[in-house]
N, C-alpha and C positions, 0 to 999 in steps of 0.2 A: 348609674353603672354602665349602661349601654353607651352613653355619650363619652364617658371616660375611656371605654375600650376603643371607641372609634378614634378618639384623639391620640391614644397610645399607638394604635396601628399606624396612623398617619405619621406620627413622630418617628417610629422605627423605620418606616418606608422612606422617609425623607432623605437620609444620607445617600441611599442608592439612587433615588430619583435625581437628586441634585448632581451626583457624580455623573450619571448618564447624560444629563443636559450639558455639563461642562466638559465632557469628553468627546473628542481629544482636543487638548489645547496646546499640544506640541507633537513632534514627529513620533511615529510608531516604528518599532523595530521588529522585524521577523527574522529569526535565526534559522538557517538551513544547514542540514548536515551534508550538503552536496556542493560541488563547485559551480562557479558561474558558467552558464551555457548548458548545464545539464538539463534533462527533462523536467525534474522538479523545479529547477530554477526558472526555466522558461514559463512553466505553468503558473508559478506563484507570482512572477512579475506581471504576467498578463492579467491576473486578478487584481494585483495591487495598483496597477496603472489606472484601473477603472474605479476601484474603491477609494483611492486617495482623493479623487475629484469630488466624490460624494461626501467624504468626511471633512474635506477642507484642510487636510494636513498631509504632509509627505509621509510616505512609508518607505523605510530604508530596509533593504535586503542585506543581511549580514551572512555571507557564506563562510561556514566554519566546517569544512570537510575533515575527515580523518577519524580513525579509531572506531569504525563501524557506527559513526554517528554519536559516539559517547561525548566527544568534545562539545558538540552543539547542544545535546540534551542536558549535559551538566551545567552549561552556561545558563540555559533557560530555568532549570530547576533552582538555581541559586539567585536568580534575578528577583526583583521586587514584583509582587503580584498587584501592580497598580494599573494594569490595562495598557501598558505601553511596550510590553514585550510578548511576543508570540513565538510559537515553535511549529515549523512544518516537519512532520515526521512520517515515516513509512513503517511497515511491519518490523523492519530490522530494529529500529530504536525502541518501539513500544512493546514488542513481543519477543522476537527472536533472540535479542541480546540477553534476555533473562535465562536462556537455555545454553548459551555458549560463552558468556563472559563471567568469570569468577569475580566476586566482590565488585559488582557493578556499582559505580559511584553515584548512581541516581536510582530512584524507584519509579519504574515506568507506570505503576499502578497508582501511586500515591502523590507523585510530584506534579502531575498535570491534570487539567480538566479539558475534555474535548470541546471544541468550538464548532467545527464543521468538517464533514468529509468532502474533499474537493473533487476527487475522482477515484476510479477503481478500474481494475482490469485483471483478467485471469492470466495464469500461466498457460502456455500452449505445449502440448506433447507433440514433438516433431520427430520425423524420421526421413530417410532418403527415398525419393521416388524410384531409385535403383533397386530397392529391396522389395520383396513380395509382402509388404505390409501396408495395407490400405485402410485398416480399421483396427480397433482394439482387439477384436477377436483374432485378427491376423497376427497381432503382436503376441497374443497368448500362444498361438500355434507355433510361431517362429521361435519364441523362447523355449518351448518344449522340445523343438527339433534341434536347437543349438545351445543346449544347457552348458553354461560355463563360458560361452563365447558371445554373450550379448552384453553390451556396455551402454550405460546411460550416463550422459554427461550433464553436469550442472555447475552453476556458479554460486559460491558462498553457502552459508548455512541455510538460507531460505530455499535455495535450489536443492540442496542436499535433503532437506526435510520433505520436499515435494517428491523427489525421485524415490526416496525410501518408502514414502507412503504409497506410491504407485505399486511398488513391489508387494507391499503388504496387502493392499486391497485387491489387487489383481492376481495375487498368488504367483508372482514372478520371481525369477532369480537373477535379475540383471545386476551386473557389477557396477557400482557407482564410481564415476570417474570425475574428479574435481578439475575445473578449468578456472584459471585466474581471469582469462579474457574470453567472454562468451562468444565473441565474433570468431575466435579461433576454433571453438567447438563447432559452430555453424559451418565454417569453411571445411573442417574435417568431415563433417556429415555430408555436405554437398559433394566433396571430393571422393567419397567412398572409402574413407579410411577404415581400417579394421579396428581402430581404437574406439569407435563410437557408432552405434546403430540407432540410438534414441537420444534426444536432447530435450530438456525442459527449460523453457524460456518465457519471460514476461512478454506480454503481447506487443508492447511498444517496439521491441526489437524483432520479435518473431513475425509480425504481421507482413512486412514486405516480402519476406521469403516464402511465406505460406500462400500469399495471394498470387504471386507470379509463377508458382509451381516449382520453384527451386527446391522446396521442401514440402513434404506431405504432413499436413496437420491431422493428427488422429483424434484429439480431444482437447477441450479447454477445462480448466479446473474450477470455474465458477459454477454456481448452483443452477444456472440456466445457460442457454446458448448465447454466444458473444455476437453482437450485431454485425461487426465487420466480417465475421466468418460464419454466416448463417447455416451453412451445410455441415459444419463440424459439430459433433455432439458434445454436450457437457459430460464430464466424467460421471456425474450423478445420474444421468439418464441410463447408463449401462451398469454402473456400480453405485447404487443409492447410498451405500455406507461411506462413500468417499466424502460426501458433504460439499462444502463450498469454501474454496481458498482462493484469495485474490491478492494482488499487490495493489497498494493504494497510497494516497497522500491525504493526511489529516492535519488540520490546523488545531493547535492546542494552546492553552495559556497556563502559566504557573498556577498551581492550586491556591485558591484564595482570591483570585481575580474577581472583581465585582460581577455579579450575574448580569446586571444590566449591560455592561460592556461586552460580555461574551455574547449576549443575545443580539446586540447591535451589530457586532462584527459578523456573526453567523447570518443575520438577515442580509447583510451587504454581499456576502459570498453567494447566498442563494439567489439574490437578484442578478448578479453578474453571470452566474451559471446558466440562467434562463435566456441569455442573449444569444442571438444567432451566431455572432462572431466567436463567442467562447465555445459554443458547441462545435463549430467548424475547427477551431484550434485543437480541442481535445480529440476530435475525430482524426485529424492529421497526425496527432501524437500516438494514435493507436490505443486510446483509453476512452472510458465512458464517464460522463458527468455523474456526480453522486445522485442517489435517489431522493435525498432530502437534505436541506441545509440546516436542520435544527440540531442543537446540541444533544438533545435526547436521542435522536436518530444516530448521531455519530457515536454516542456512548453505547448504545445497543449493538451497533455494528462491531465496535471494538470488543465488547464482551463475547460476541459470537466468534470473532476471529481468534480470540484468546483460547476459547474452548477447542476450536479446530486445530490450532497449532499445538496444543497440548498433546493431542493424539498423534500428530505428525512427528513431534519431537521424540516421543517414545519410540515410534517406528524407526526413526533415524538414529536412535541412541545418542542424541545430542547431550553433551556434558560440558559444564562450564570449565574453561581453561584459563 
């Protein structure tokens, strides 16, 4: 009986083991929801240049921007789960789209399986050095003294959810102002425009302005302080109920992709992430490397971010359109 069980287990494990040993035997495709030259594109190509050498096969980057990432996500969801197609996604494709796009043509929760978290970074709460706002408590006082005349700018649904959640957690009454171009919002803030006194922005774009003093960083939205801005508090330090919200890049595969392939790709990403040159690249991009390259860690992180965004979406009254 025991011998039979052992043989059966070996038989059942054999297909995956054989698949892993034979993979990859042709090129791999990674579909991105952003254009060539974008931050995600640069990051992914930096990883794939190194991973391809280890795997002995080329990795093709397929840029399919548009539709808030729906085009790329749908293409991956419909592809074969054979280990040769992967998806580089951000919070927009995996979480935010569920709250803002009606009849989403893919299921972010069911169509993909996490491979590895590549990087992460907080949003930064910014204001102008011209204003008497040097801290979160100053912002509360300024809002109280200027009710109806405090405007917080943001880009897209993710920025809207972040700004609305700031209002709720800090008990503010800032008016949300959408910007299509975040650089225009930053320029207006630097220039002292009456249209914006506060702006929420991902760290990659915010960091240069915060570090050289053109803008005042009041807080970051991660659960702890952000290494490139060590003197700027995390929102959760002052308002524990805020939680942890970050922007990030995660590699995923179509649901049903062999586990052995997912683990091999995840280990390759983890290996590259530990190299000094990758750490320097991510630092220059204003983001942090992931804490762990394992599929389990990526899945746990995704669950936590889903729970966080659920609270933020309610605060922002996000509705599918």
